[in-house]
NUPAVO-369276 format. One record per residue: residue in one letter; residue number from 1; x, y, z of N, C-alpha, C, O in turn. Coordinates in steps of 0.1 Angstrom, whole numbers, plus 5000, padded with zeros to 4 digits. Each point is the difference from the previous one (the first is absolute). Layout:
NUPAVO-369276
   resn   resi    nxx    nyy    nzz   caxx   cayy   cazz    cxx    cyy    czz    oxx    oyy    ozz
      a    NUM      X      Y      Z      X      Y      Z      X      Y      Z      X      Y      Z
...
***
This chain:
NUPAVO-369276
   resn   resi    nxx    nyy    nzz   caxx   cayy   cazz    cxx    cyy    czz    oxx    oyy    ozz
      x      1   5008   4988   5000   4992   5012   5000   5009   5013   5000   4997   5009   4993
      x      2   5013   4990   5015   5009   5011   5001   5007   5003   4986   5001   5011   4996
      x      3   5003   4978   4997   5006   5001   4987   4990   5007   4990   5004   5008   4992
      x      4   4983   4988   5009   4990   5006   4991   4999   5015   5003   4998   5008   4990
      x      5   5001   4996   5023   4999   5014   5003   5012   5008   4995   4998   5011   4995
      x      6   5014   4983   5006   5012   5007   4995   4999   5002   4985   5004   5010   4995
      x      7   4991   4979   4998   4999   5001   4986   4990   5011   4995   5003   5007   4991
      x      8   4986   4994   5017   4990   5010   4997   5006   5014   5002   4998   5009   4991
      x      9   5009   4993   5020   5006   5013   5003   5010   5004   4989   5001   5011   4995
      x     10   5008   4979   5001   5010   5002   4990   4994   5004   4987   5004   5009   4993
      x     11   4985   4984   5003   4993   5003   4988   4994   5014   5000   5000   5007   4990
      x     12   4995   4997   5021   4994   5013   5002   5010   5011   4998   4998   5010   4993
      x     13   5014   4988   5013   5011   5009   4999   5005   5001   4986   5002   5011   4995
      x     14   4999   4977   4998   5005   5000   4987   4990   5007   4991   5004   5008   4991
      x     15   4983   4990   5011   4989   5007   4992   5001   5015   5002   4998   5007   4990
      x     16   5004   4997   5022   5001   5015   5002   5012   5005   4993   5000   5011   4995
      x     17   5012   4982   5005   5012   5005   4994   4998   5001   4985   5004   5009   4993
      x     18   4989   4981   5001   4997   5000   4986   4991   5011   4996   5002   5007   4989
      x     19   4988   4996   5020   4991   5011   4997   5007   5013   5000   4998   5009   4992
      x     20   5011   4993   5018   5007   5012   5002   5010   5002   4988   5001   5011   4994
      x     21   5005   4978   5001   5009   5001   4989   4992   5004   4987   5005   5008   4992
      x     22   4983   4986   5006   4992   5003   4989   4996   5015   5000   5000   5007   4990
      x     23   4997   4998   5022   4996   5014   5002   5012   5009   4996   4998   5010   4993
      x     24   5014   4986   5012   5012   5008   4997   5002   5001   4985   5004   5010   4994
      x     25   4995   4978   4999   5002   4999   4986   4990   5009   4993   5003   5008   4990
      x     26   4984   4991   5014   4990   5009   4994   5003   5015   5001   4998   5007   4991
      x     27   5006   4996   5021   5003   5014   5003   5012   5005   4991   5000   5011   4995
      x     28   5010   4980   5004   5012   5004   4992   4996   5002   4985   5005   5009   4994
      x     29   4987   4982   5001   4996   5001   4986   4991   5012   4998   5001   5007   4990
      x     30   4990   4996   5019   4992   5012   4999   5009   5013   5000   4997   5009   4992
      x     31   5013   4991   5017   5009   5012   5000   5007   5001   4987   5003   5011   4995
      x     32   5001   4978   4999   5007   4999   4987   4991   5007   4989   5005   5008   4992
      x     33   4982   4988   5008   4991   5005   4991   4999   5015   5001   5000   5008   4990
      x     34   4998   4997   5023   4999   5014   5002   5012   5008   4996   4999   5010   4993
      x     35   5013   4984   5010   5013   5007   4997   5001   5002   4985   5004   5010   4995
      x     36   4994   4979   4997   5003   5000   4986   4988   5006   4992   5002   5005   4988
      x     37   4986   4996   5017   4990   5008   4994   5004   5014   5000   4998   5007   4990
      x     38   5008   4998   5021   5004   5014   5001   5011   5003   4990   5002   5012   4997
      x     39   5005   4977   4998   5011   5003   4991   4995   4997   4985   5008   5000   4991
      x     40   4979   4999   5008   4995   4999   4986   4997   4987   4994   4996   4999   4989
      x     41   5005   4990   5019   4997   4987   4995   4985   4998   5002   4994   5003   5010
      x     42   5000   4991   4979   4986   4998   5000   4995   4991   5012   5006   4989   5002
      x     43   4984   5015   5005   4995   4992   5011   4996   4986   4996   5003   4991   5007
      x     44   4990   5008   4982   4996   4987   4995   5011   4991   4997   5000   4988   5004
      x     45   5011   5017   4990   5012   4992   4998   5007   4996   5013   5004   4988   5001
      x     46   4996   5021   5009   5006   4996   5012   4993   4988   5007   5006   4991   5004
      x     47   4981   5010   4996   4992   4990   5007   5001   4987   4992   5000   4989   5005
      x     48   5000   5012   4981   5001   4988   4992   5013   4993   5002   5001   4988   5001
      x     49   5010   5020   5000   5013   4995   5002   5001   4992   5013   5005   4989   5000
      x     50   4990   5017   5010   5001   4993   5013   4991   4987   5001   5003   4991   5007
      x     51   4986   5009   4986   4992   4988   5000   5006   4989   4991   4997   4988   5002
      x     52   5010   5016   4988   5006   4991   4990   5013   4994   5005   5004   4989   4997
      x     53   5004   5019   5010   5014   4996   5004   4999   4988   5010   4991   4999   5008
      x     54   5019   4993   4991   5001   4988   5008   5014   4999   5007   5010   5003   4994
      x     55   4989   4994   5019   5013   4997   5007   5006   4988   4995   4994   4989   4998
      x     56   5019   5012   4999   5008   4988   4995   5011   4998   5010   5010   5007   5001
      x     57   4990   4982   5006   5010   4996   5010   5014   4998   4994   5010   5004   5006
      x     58   4990   4991   4982   5013   4998   4993   5007   5013   4998   5013   5000   4999
      x     59   4980   5011   4999   5006   5013   4999   5008   5004   5012   5011   5005   5000
      x     60   4982   4993   5012   5006   5003   5013   5012   4991   5002   5011   5004   5005
      x     61   4988   4983   4991   5011   4991   5001   5012   5004   4992   5012   5000   5004
      x     62   4986   5005   4984   5010   5005   4991   5008   5012   5005   5012   5000   4999
      x     63   4980   5010   5006   5007   5012   5005   5008   4998   5012   5009   5008   5003
      x     64   4989   4981   5004   5007   4998   5013   5013   4992   4997   5008   4998   5009
      x     65   4995   4998   4978   5012   4993   4997   5006   5005   4986   5001   4993   4991
      x     66   5002   5020   5009   5005   5006   4987   5013   4995   4996   5008   4995   5009
      x     67   4995   5006   4978   5013   4995   4995   5012   5008   5006   5011   4995   5002
      x     68   4986   5018   5002   5010   5008   5005   5006   4996   5014   5009   5005   5005
      x     69   4984   4985   5001   5005   4995   5012   5011   4990   4998   5007   4996   5010
      x     70   4996   5000   4978   5011   4991   4997   5013   5008   5001   5001   5012   4998
      x     71   5011   4981   5005   5013   5007   4999   5003   5003   4986   4995   4994   4990
      x     72   5014   5016   5008   5003   5005   4986   5005   4989   4991   4996   4999   4988
      x     73   5012   4992   5017   5006   4990   4991   4989   4990   4995   5002   4994   4989
      x     74   4987   5005   5018   4989   4992   4995   4990   5009   4991   4995   4995   4990
      x     75   5003   5017   5015   4991   5009   4993   5004   5003   4986   4992   5000   4991
      x     76   5021   5003   5007   5005   5004   4987   4998   4989   4989   4998   5003   4989
      x     77   5002   4985   5015   4998   4989   4991   4986   4999   4994   4998   4994   4990
      x     78   4993   5012   5017   4986   5001   4995   4999   5008   4987   4991   4998   4992
      x     79   5017   5012   5007   4999   5010   4989   5012   5001   4990   4997   5003   4989
      x     80   5014   4994   5016   5012   5001   4991   5003   4987   4994   5009   4992   5004
      x     81   4983   5005   4986   5001   4987   4993   5003   5002   4985   4997   5011   4995
      x     82   5008   4979   4998   5003   5001   4986   4987   5002   4992   4999   5007   4990
      x     83   4990   4986   5015   4987   5000   4993   4994   5014   5001   4995   5005   4990
      x     84   5006   5001   5021   4994   5014   5002   5009   5010   4992   4994   5009   4994
      x     85   5018   4989   5006   5009   5008   4992   4997   5000   4985   4999   5010   4993
      x     86   4999   4978   5002   4996   4998   4986   4987   5007   4997   4998   5006   4989
      x     87   4992   4992   5020   4987   5006   4998   5001   5015   5000   4993   5007   4993
      x     88   5016   4998   5016   5002   5015   5001   5006   5006   4988   4997   5011   4995
      x     89   5013   4982   5000   5007   5004   4987   4990   5001   4989   5000   5009   4992
      x     90   4991   4981   5007   4990   5000   4989   4990   5011   5002   4997   5007   4990
      x     91   4999   4995   5022   4991   5011   5003   5006   5014   4996   4993   5008   4995
      x     92   5020   4993   5009   5007   5013   4996   5000   5002   4985   4997   5011   4995
      x     93   5006   4978   4998   5001   5001   4985   4986   5004   4994   4999   5008   4991
      x     94   4991   4985   5014   4986   5002   4995   4994   5014   5003   4992   5005   4993
      x     95   5014   5001   5018   4994   5013   5004   5011   5011   5000   4999   5009   5008
      x     96   5011   4989   4984   5011   5009   5000   4996   5015   4998   5005   5009   5008
      x     97   4987   4994   4983   4997   5014   4997   4992   5006   5011   5001   5012   5003
      x     98   4990   4980   5004   4992   5005   5011   5009   5003   5012   4998   5010   5007
      x     99   5011   4981   4995   5010   5002   5011   5009   5012   4998   5002   5007   5010
      x    100   5002   4995   4978   5008   5012   4997   4992   5013   5002   5005   5010   5004
      x    101   4982   4989   4992   4991   5012   5002   4998   5003   5015   4999   5011   5004
      x    102   5000   4978   5003   4998   5002   5015   5013   5006   5006   4999   5008   5009
      x    103   5013   4987   4986   5012   5006   5005   5001   5015   4997   5004   5008   5008
      x    104   4992   4995   4979   5001   5014   4996   4991   5009   5008   5003   5011   5003
      x    105   4985   4984   5000   4990   5008   5008   5002   5000   5015   4999   5011   5006
      x    106   5005   4978   4999   5001   4999   5015   5014   4999   5006   5002   5002   5012
      x    107   5008   4995   4979   5013   4999   5005   5003   4987   5008   5008   5000   5009
      x    108   4985   4990   4988   5002   4987   5007   5005   4990   4989   4993   4997   4990
      x    109   5018   4997   5013   5007   4991   4990   4991   4988   4997   4993   4995   5009
      x    110   5008   5000   4979   4992   4988   4996   5002   4988   5008   4991   4993   5004
      x    111   5022   5005   5000   5002   4988   5008   4993   4999   5014   4997   4990   5005
      x    112   5001   5022   5000   4993   5001   5013   4985   4996   4998   4994   4993   5008
      x    113   5000   5013   4982   4986   4997   4997   4998   4985   4996   4991   4994   5005
      x    114   5018   5001   4987   4999   4986   4996   5002   4991   5012   4993   4989   5002
      x    115   5016   5014   5007   5003   4992   5012   4988   5000   5009   4996   4990   5005
      x    116   4997   5022   4997   4989   5001   5009   4989   4991   4995   4994   4992   5007
      x    117   5002   5009   4980   4989   4992   4994   5004   4985   5001   4991   4991   5001
      x    118   5022   5006   4997   5004   4986   5001   4999   4994   5014   4996   4989   5001
      x    119   5008   5019   5009   4999   4995   5013   4986   4999   5005   4996   4991   5007
      x    120   4996   5019   4989   4986   5001   5004   4991   4989   4995   4993   4993   5007
      x    121   5007   5005   4979   4991   4991   4994   5006   4991   4990   4992   4994   4992
      x    122   5021   5005   5007   5006   4991   4990   4995   5004   4986   4997   4991   4992
      x    123   5002   5022   5005   4996   5005   4987   4986   4996   4997   4997   4996   4989
      x    124   4994   5006   5021   4986   4998   4998   4995   4985   5002   4988   4997   4999
      x    125   5022   4994   5004   4996   4986   5002   4993   4998   5013   4991   4991   5001
      x    126   5012   5017   5009   4995   4998   5013   4994   5013   5006   5006   5006   5009
      x    127   4983   4998   4985   4994   5013   5005   4991   4998   5012   4995   5010   5005
      x    128   5003   4978   4999   4992   4997   5011   4986   4994   4997   4994   5004   4989
      x    129   5001   4988   5019   4987   4993   4997   4990   5003   5011   4988   4995   4999
      x    130   5016   5013   5011   4990   5003   5011   4991   5011   4996   5004   5009   4993
      x    131   4984   4990   5011   4991   5011   4998   5005   5012   5009   5002   4999   5012
      x    132   5001   5012   4981   5005   5012   5007   4990   5004   5011   5004   5004   5011
      x    133   4983   4996   4986   4990   5003   5010   5001   4991   5012   5000   5005   5011
      x    134   5001   4982   4987   5001   4991   5012   5013   5002   5007   5000   5000   5013
      x    135   5011   5003   4980   5013   5001   5007   5000   5013   5009   5004   4999   5012
      x    136   4991   5012   4983   5000   5012   5008   4990   5000   5011   5002   5005   5011
      x    137   4987   4988   4986   4989   4999   5011   5006   4991   5011   4998   5003   5012
      x    138   5008   4986   4984   5005   4991   5010   5010   5006   5009   5000   4999   5012
      x    139   5010   5008   4982   5010   5007   5008   4996   5012   5007   5005   5004   5010
      x    140   4985   5003   4984   4995   5012   5006   4990   4998   5012   4999   5009   5009
      x    141   4995   4979   4991   4990   4998   5011   5003   4988   5008   4993   4997   5010
      x    142   5017   4995   4986   5002   4987   5008   5015   4998   5003   5004   4989   5003
      x    143   5004   5021   4995   5015   4999   5003   5004   5012   5008   5006   5010   4994
      x    144   4992   4990   5019   5003   5012   5009   5013   5006   4998   5001   5012   5001
      x    145   5010   4980   4997   5014   5007   5000   5000   5011   4989   5008   5010   5002
      x    146   4985   4989   4987   5001   5010   4990   4986   5004   4994   4999   5004   4988
      x    147   4991   4995   5020   4987   5002   4995   4997   5015   4996   4993   5002   4990
      x    148   5013   5007   5017   4998   5014   4996   5005   5003   4986   4994   5006   4992
      x    149   5018   4989   5005   5006   5002   4987   4992   4993   4989   4996   5007   4990
      x    150   5000   4981   5012   4992   4992   4989   4986   5005   4999   4994   4999   4990
      x    151   5000   5006   5021   4987   5006   4999   5000   5012   4991   4991   5002   4992
      x    152   5019   5006   5010   5002   5012   4991   5002   4995   4985   4994   5006   4991
      x    153   5014   4984   5007   5002   4995   4987   4987   4995   4993   4998   5001   4988
      x    154   4994   4993   5021   4986   4995   4995   4992   5012   4995   4994   5000   4989
      x    155   5007   5011   5018   4993   5012   4996   5005   5006   4987   4993   5004   4992
      x    156   5021   4996   5007   5006   5005   4988   4996   4991   4988   4998   5004   4989
      x    157   5001   4983   5014   4996   4990   4989   4986   5003   4995   4998   5000   4988
      x    158   4993   5004   5021   4987   5003   4996   4999   5013   4993   4992   5002   4990
      x    159   5017   5007   5013   5001   5013   4992   5004   4996   4986   4995   5006   4990
      x    160   5015   4986   5009   5005   4996   4987   4989   4992   4992   4998   5003   4988
      x    161   4995   4988   5018   4990   4993   4994   4989   5009   4994   4995   4998   4989
      x    162   5002   5012   5019   4990   5010   4996   5006   5009   4988   4993   5002   4990
      x    163   5019   5001   5011   5007   5008   4989   5001   4992   4987   4998   5006   4990
      x    164   5006   4982   5012   5003   4992   4988   4989   4991   4995   5000   4993   4990
      x    165   4988   5008   5018   4988   4992   4996   5003   4985   5000   4996   4993   4992
      x    166   5011   5003   5019   5003   4985   5001   4989   4993   5007   4992   5006   5008
      x    167   5006   4982   4988   4992   4991   5008   5008   4996   5012   5011   4997   4999
      x    168   4983   5003   5013   5007   4998   5012   5008   4987   5001   5010   4999   5007
      x    169   4984   4991   4987   5007   4986   5002   5009   4998   4988   5006   4989   4999
      x    170   4996   5021   4992   5008   4998   4988   5015   5001   5003   5008   4991   4996
      x    171   4997   5020   5011   5015   5001   5001   5005   4989   5009   4995   4997   5011
      x    172   5016   4997   4984   5007   4990   5008   5014   5005   5003   5006   5007   4992
      x    173   5000   4988   5019   5013   5005   5003   5007   4991   5011   4996   4988   5001
      x    174   5013   5018   5006   5007   4992   5011   4991   4999   5012   4990   5006   5001
      x    175   5015   4986   5009   4993   4999   5012   4999   5013   5008   4992   5001   5009
      x    176   5017   5008   4988   5000   5013   5006   4992   5011   4992   5001   5012   5004
      x    177   4993   4984   4985   4992   5009   4992   5008   5008   4990   4995   5010   4996
      x    178   5017   4986   5001   5008   5007   4990   4996   4995   4986   4996   4988   4998
      x    179   5004   5021   4992   4993   4997   4987   5009   5003   4988   5009   5009   5001
      x    180   4989   4984   4989   5006   5003   4987   5014   4996   4998   5006   4993   5008
      x    181   5000   5010   4980   5014   4997   4997   5010   5004   5010   5009   4993   5003
      x    182   4989   5019   5003   5009   5005   5010   4996   4998   5014   5006   5005   5010
      x    183   4982   4989   4992   4995   4997   5014   4998   5013   5008   5007   5001   5011
      x    184   4985   5008   4984   4997   5012   5008   4988   4998   5009   4990   4994   4997
      x    185   5012   5010   5016   4989   5000   5009   4991   5011   4996   5004   5009   4993
      x    186   4983   4991   5011   4990   5010   4995   5005   5014   5002   4998   5009   4991
      x    187   5007   4995   5020   5004   5014   5002   5011   5004   4991   5001   5011   4995
      x    188   5008   4980   5002   5011   5002   4990   4994   5001   4986   5005   5008   4992
      x    189   4986   4984   5005   4993   5000   4987   4994   5014   4998   5002   5006   4989
      x    190   4991   4999   5021   4994   5013   4999   5010   5011   4998   4998   5009   4992
      x    191   5013   4990   5016   5009   5011   5000   5011   5000   4989   5004   5011   4996
      x    192   5000   4977   4999   5011   5000   4991   4998   4993   4987   5008   5002   4991
      x    193   4981   4992   5007   4997   4994   4987   4998   5011   4989   4994   5010   5003
      x    194   5012   4987   4985   4999   5010   4989   4994   4993   4988   5003   4988   4998
      x    195   4991   5020   4994   4995   4995   4986   5012   5003   4991   5000   5011   4993
      x    196   5009   4980   5006   5013   5003   4993   4998   4999   4984   5009   5005   4993
      x    197   4981   4988   5003   4998   4999   4985   4989   5009   4995   4996   5000   4989
      x    198   4998   5009   5021   4990   5010   4996   4988   4994   4994   4994   5005   4990
      x    199   5001   4983   5015   4988   4994   4995   4988   5004   5008   4989   4995   4998
      x    200   5013   5014   5012   4989   5004   5008   4997   4992   5013   4991   5003   5008
      x    201   5018   4987   4994   4998   4991   5012   5013   4998   5007   5011   4999   4994
      x    202   4988   4999   5019   5012   4995   5008   4998   4986   5003   4994   4996   5010
      x    203   5012   4995   4981   4997   4986   5001   5013   4993   5004   5009   4998   4991
      x    204   4993   4998   5021   5012   4993   5005   4998   4985   4999   5010   4992   5003
      x    205   4979   5003   4993   4997   4985   4999   5004   4995   4987   5006   4989   4999
      x    206   4991   5018   4990   5002   4995   4987   5008   5008   4990   5004   4996   4990
      x    207   5000   5016   5015   5007   5009   4991   5014   5002   5005   5003   5006   5010
      x    208   5006   4988   4982   5015   5000   5004   5005   5014   5000   5009   5004   5008
      x    209   4987   5004   4983   5005   5014   4999   4996   5008   5013   5008   5007   5005
      x    210   4980   4991   4999   4995   5007   5012   5008   4995   5012   5004   5007   5009
      x    211   4998   4980   4991   5008   4994   5012   5014   5005   5000   5005   5004   5011
      x    212   5002   4997   4978   5014   5005   4999   5000   5014   5004   5008   5004   5009
      x    213   4983   5005   4986   5000   5014   5003   4997   5002   5015   5005   5009   5006
      x    214   4986   4983   4999   4996   5002   5014   5011   4996   5010   5002   5007   5010
      x    215   5005   4982   4987   5012   4997   5009   5010   5011   4999   5005   5004   5010
      x    216   4998   5001   4978   5009   5011   4999   4995   5012   5008   5008   5007   5006
      x    217   4980   4997   4992   4994   5011   5008   5001   4998   5015   5004   5010   5007
      x    218   4994   4978   4997   5001   4997   5015   5014   5003   5005   5002   5006   5010
      x    219   5008   4989   4982   5014   5003   5004   5004   5014   5000   5006   5006   5008
      x    220   4989   5001   4981   5003   5014   4999   4994   5008   5011   5007   5009   5006
      x    221   4981   4988   4998   4994   5007   5011   5006   4997   5014   4998   5007   5009
      x    222   5009   4982   4991   5007   4996   5013   5015   5003   4999   5009   4994   5006
      x    223   4994   5016   4985   5014   5006   4999   5011   4991   4995   5011   5001   5005
      x    224   4986   4990   4986   5010   4993   4994   5009   5009   4992   4996   5009   4994
      x    225   5018   4989   5007   5009   5009   4993   5008   4991   4990   5008   4992   5004
      x    226   4989   5011   4983   5006   4992   4990   5016   5001   5000   5005   5011   5002
      x    227   5001   4977   4997   5015   5000   4999   5007   5001   5014   5012   4999   5000
      x    228   4980   5002   5011   5006   5001   5013   5002   4986   5006   4992   4991   4997
      x    229   5017   5007   5013   5002   4987   5006   4988   4995   5008   4991   5008   5004
      x    230   5009   4979   4998   4989   4994   5007   5005   4992   5012   4996   5003   5012
      x    231   5014   4988   4986   5006   4993   5012   5015   4999   4997   5004   5000   4988
      x    232   5004   4999   5022   5014   4997   4999   5004   4990   5011   4998   5002   5012
      x    233   5009   4988   4984   5005   4990   5009   5011   5007   5008   5009   5007   4995
      x    234   4991   4990   5018   5011   5006   5009   5004   4989   5010   4993   4990   5003
      x    235   5019   5012   5002   5004   4992   5012   4999   5008   5012   5001   5012   5000
      x    236   4998   4981   5012   5000   5007   5012   5010   4994   5010   5003   4988   4999
      x    237   5003   5021   5009   5010   4995   5009   4995   4992   5011   5006   4990   5005
      x    238   4982   5013   5000   4993   4993   5011   4985   5000   4998   4994   5010   5001
      x    239   5001   4978   4996   4986   4998   4997   4991   5004   5012   4989   5005   4998
      x    240   5016   4992   5014   4993   5003   5012   4999   5015   5002   4989   5005   5004
      x    241   5021   5002   4993   5001   5014   5003   4990   5008   4990   4994   5010   5004
      x    242   5005   4985   4984   4991   5007   4990   4985   4996   5001   4992   5006   4994
      x    243   5006   4984   5014   4986   4995   5001   4990   5010   5003   4989   5001   4994
      x    244   5013   5008   5016   4991   5011   5003   4997   5010   4988   4990   5007   5000
      x    245   5019   4993   4990   4999   5009   4989   4992   4994   4988   4998   5006   4990
      x    246   4999   4981   5011   4993   4993   4989   4987   5007   4997   4993   5005   5009
      x    247   5004   4996   4978   4988   5007   4995   4987   4995   5006   4998   4988   5000
      x    248   4993   5021   5004   4988   4996   5006   4988   5002   4991   4988   4999   5005
      x    249   5014   5004   4983   4989   5002   4990   4995   5014   4999   4993   5003   4991
      x    250   5012   5006   5018   4996   5014   4999   5009   5007   4990   5010   4995   4995
      x    251   4988   5018   5003   5008   5008   4991   5015   4999   5004   5003   5000   5012
      x    252   5005   4999   4978   5014   4999   5002   5006   5012   5007   4997   5011   4996
      x    253   5012   4987   5014   5004   5011   5008   5015   5000   5003   5005   5010   5006
      x    254   5002   4979   4992   5014   4999   5004   5009   5008   4990   4998   5000   4988
      x    255   5012   5006   5017   5010   5007   4992   5012   4990   4998   5001   4991   5007
      x    256   5007   5012   4983   5012   4993   4997   5009   5000   5013   5006   4990   5004
      x    257   4995   5022   5002   5008   5002   5011   4996   4991   5012   5008   4994   5007
      x    258   4979   5005   4995   4995   4991   5011   5003   4986   4997   5004   4993   5010
      x    259   4994   5002   4978   5003   4986   4997   5015   4997   5000   5004   4990   5005
      x    260   5004   5020   4991   5014   4998   5000   5005   4999   5015   5008   4991   5003
      x    261   4986   5017   5006   5004   5000   5014   4997   4986   5006   5006   4996   5010
      x    262   4983   4998   4985   4996   4987   5005   5008   4988   4994   4997   4988   5004
      x    263   5012   5015   4987   5008   4989   4994   4995   4995   4987   5004   4989   4996
      x    264   4986   5018   4998   4995   4995   4987   5010   5005   4989   5003   5012   4999
      x    265   5002   4979   4993   5010   5004   4990   4993   5004   4987   4997   4992   4992
      x    266   5002   5021   5007   4991   5006   4989   5007   5001   4987   4993   5001   4989
      x    267   5020   4998   5010   5007   5001   4988   4998   5012   4992   4999   5000   4987
      x    268   5000   5012   5019   4999   5012   4993   4986   5006   4999   4998   5011   4995
      x    269   4991   4981   5010   4987   5005   4999   4999   5013   5010   5004   4999   5011
      x    270   4990   5011   4984   4999   5012   5008   4986   5006   4998   4997   5006   4989
      x    271   4994   4992   5020   4986   5004   4999   4994   5002   5014   5005   4995   5010
      x    272   4984   5012   4991   4993   5003   5012   4988   4991   5003   4996   4999   5012
      x    273   4999   4995   4978   4988   4991   5001   5003   4986   4996   4999   4996   4989
      x    274   5006   4996   5021   5003   4986   4997   4994   4991   5011   4995   5005   5010
      x    275   5004   4983   4987   4996   4990   5009   5009   4988   5000   5008   4998   4990
      x    276   4992   4994   5020   5008   4988   5001   4991   4988   5001   4991   4999   5009
      x    277   5012   4991   4983   4991   4988   4999   5009   4988   5001   5011   4999   4995
      x    278   4985   4991   5013   5007   4987   5001   4990   4989   4995   4989   4998   5006
      x    279   5016   4994   4984   4991   4989   4995   5007   4987   5002   5012   4999   4999
      x    280   4980   4991   5004   5006   4986   5002   5003   4994   4986   4991   4998   4992
      x    281   5022   5000   5005   5003   4994   4987   5002   4985   5001   5002   4993   4991
      x    282   4998   5002   5022   4999   4986   5003   4995   4998   5014   4997   5010   5006
      x    283   5002   4978   4998   4994   4997   5013   5009   5006   5011   4995   5003   5011
      x    284   5017   5000   4987   5009   5005   5011   5009   5012   4995   5010   5002   5006
      x    285   4986   5005   4984   5008   5011   4995   4991   5011   4995   4990   4998   4994
      x    286   5015   5015   5009   4993   5012   4995   5009   5008   4991   5012   5000   5001
      x    287   4981   5007   4990   5007   5010   4992   4993   5014   5003   4988   5001   5001
      x    288   5021   5009   5001   4995   5013   5003   5000   5009   4987   5008   4998   4991
      x    289   4982   5010   5008   4998   5009   4989   4997   5014   5005   4993   5002   5010
      x    290   5013   5008   4983   4995   5014   5002   4989   5002   4990   5001   4996   4988
      x    291   4987   5009   5017   4989   5003   4990   4998   5015   4999   5002   5008   5009
      x    292   4995   4996   4979   4998   5014   4996   4986   5004   4998   4991   4991   5001
      x    293   5006   5021   4997   4986   5005   4998   4992   4992   4990   4988   4998   5001
      x    294   5018   4997   4988   4993   4993   4990   4996   4986   5005   4989   4995   4996
      x    295   5018   4999   5014   4996   4988   5006   4987   5003   5008   4991   4992   5000
      x    296   5009   5019   5007   4989   5004   5008   4988   5002   4991   4988   4996   5004
      x    297   5014   5009   4984   4989   5002   4990   4994   4986   4997   4987   4999   4998
      x    298   5021   4991   5000   4994   4987   4997   4992   4995   5011   4990   4993   4998
      x    299   5014   5010   5014   4992   4995   5012   4987   5007   5002   4992   4996   5008
      x    300   5006   5015   4984   4987   5006   5001   4990   4992   4992   4987   5001   5002
      x    301   5017   4990   4989   4992   4991   4993   4996   4988   5008   4989   4995   5000
      x    302   5021   5000   5008   4998   4989   5009   5011   5003   5011   5012   5001   4997
      x    303   4983   5000   5016   5009   5005   5010   5011   4990   5004   5010   5003   5007
      x    304   4990   4984   4988   5010   4991   5004   5013   5003   4993   5001   5001   4988
      x    305   5010   4999   5020   5013   5002   4994   5004   4988   4991   5008   5002   4991
      x    306   4987   4986   5012   5003   4988   4992   4994   5002   4986   5006   4997   4990
      x    307   4982   5008   5010   4993   5003   4987   5008   5010   4992   5003   4998   4988
      x    308   5001   5013   5018   5008   5011   4994   5013   4994   4994   5004   5004   4989
      x    309   5003   4988   5019   5012   4994   4995   4998   4991   4988   5008   5000   4991
      x    310   4981   4992   5010   4997   4991   4989   4997   5008   4987   5005   4996   4989
      x    311   4987   5014   5012   4997   5009   4989   5013   5006   4994   5002   5000   4988
      x    312   5007   5005   5020   5012   5007   4996   5009   4989   4993   5005   5003   4989
      x    313   4998   4986   5017   5009   4991   4994   4994   4994   4987   5007   4997   4991
      x    314   4980   5000   5009   4994   4995   4988   5000   5011   4989   5003   4996   4988
      x    315   4996   5016   5015   5001   5011   4990   5013   5000   4994   5002   5003   4988
      x    316   5009   4995   5020   5013   5000   4994   5003   4988   4991   5007   5001   4990
      x    317   4987   4987   5014   5001   4989   4991   4993   5003   4987   5005   4996   4989
      x    318   4983   5010   5011   4993   5004   4988   5008   5009   4991   5001   4998   4988
      x    319   5005   5012   5019   5008   5010   4992   5012   4994   4993   5003   5003   4989
      x    320   5003   4988   5018   5012   4993   4994   4995   4991   4989   5007   4999   4989
      x    321   4982   4994   5013   4995   4991   4989   4996   5008   4988   5002   4995   4988
      x    322   4992   5017   5014   4995   5008   4989   5012   5005   4992   4999   5002   4988
      x    323   5012   5001   5019   5012   5005   4994   5009   4990   4992   5008   5003   4992
      x    324   4989   4984   5011   5008   4989   4994   4994   4997   4986   4988   4997   4999
      x    325   5020   5003   4991   4996   4997   4986   4994   4986   4999   4996   4996   4989
***
């Protein structure tokens, strides 16, 4: 009898908890509707989106184990392959005039654009199969660590859908809601996508010219400097001593003098905005790099230093391959 009473009490508590959670969810969704109505998104679209969107547990599982959690010596093997290099070289040749036009207009070298598209979607082969609506709804309303960010991205997505006249279940992308050849999240699509072929649409899903121009525009707007350094390998006198100086992802702030004083062997580098990076090149060995403002610009596309290093090294492989007869 005592066990039955305990079970009844437990069920009642659980029922109350579920009711409270449902109420919180409803309140959050209503606030979302109110906020984005005020920003010009149609009320009917907002309600339709929330009724149509579905929570996908696999999306939450994916975001909790990103590739960037791997050490560098494993991560780089995912992207710096002969197959991807061959595909990138072909993409460059097929889109050479567009890449040159993007360089002329935005000052971003072709190899950087080609590397980004190659790392992001393998030249359109892997643009993502998740419903963008489901991805952003799942992370915006069921993933507390970053729900504020993804809830905003859901709002931006609905702004885009309204602007582009999309069917809500039509756009497909990554588990984080990134879309198209260059994997732009909705806020970036709104802010940086360009109609590079002047056909009246900003289409990052099917139009390679728009994708190329938009990647270039993104980099230009994040202060990419053509022809300037990105990373430099360096040696350090004492890895323990320089550990407090390792880059934390924020704007670069170390001077050459400061790094020199800490025993970083700069080999003539003289600048005021530098960062220091240590990457695992094997299970028991690290390589140090000085990173420059252009490296920081790559991390505005994806904040991971591993990603930025993969893009940079791949870009240099592409440039060399393009120059080889």
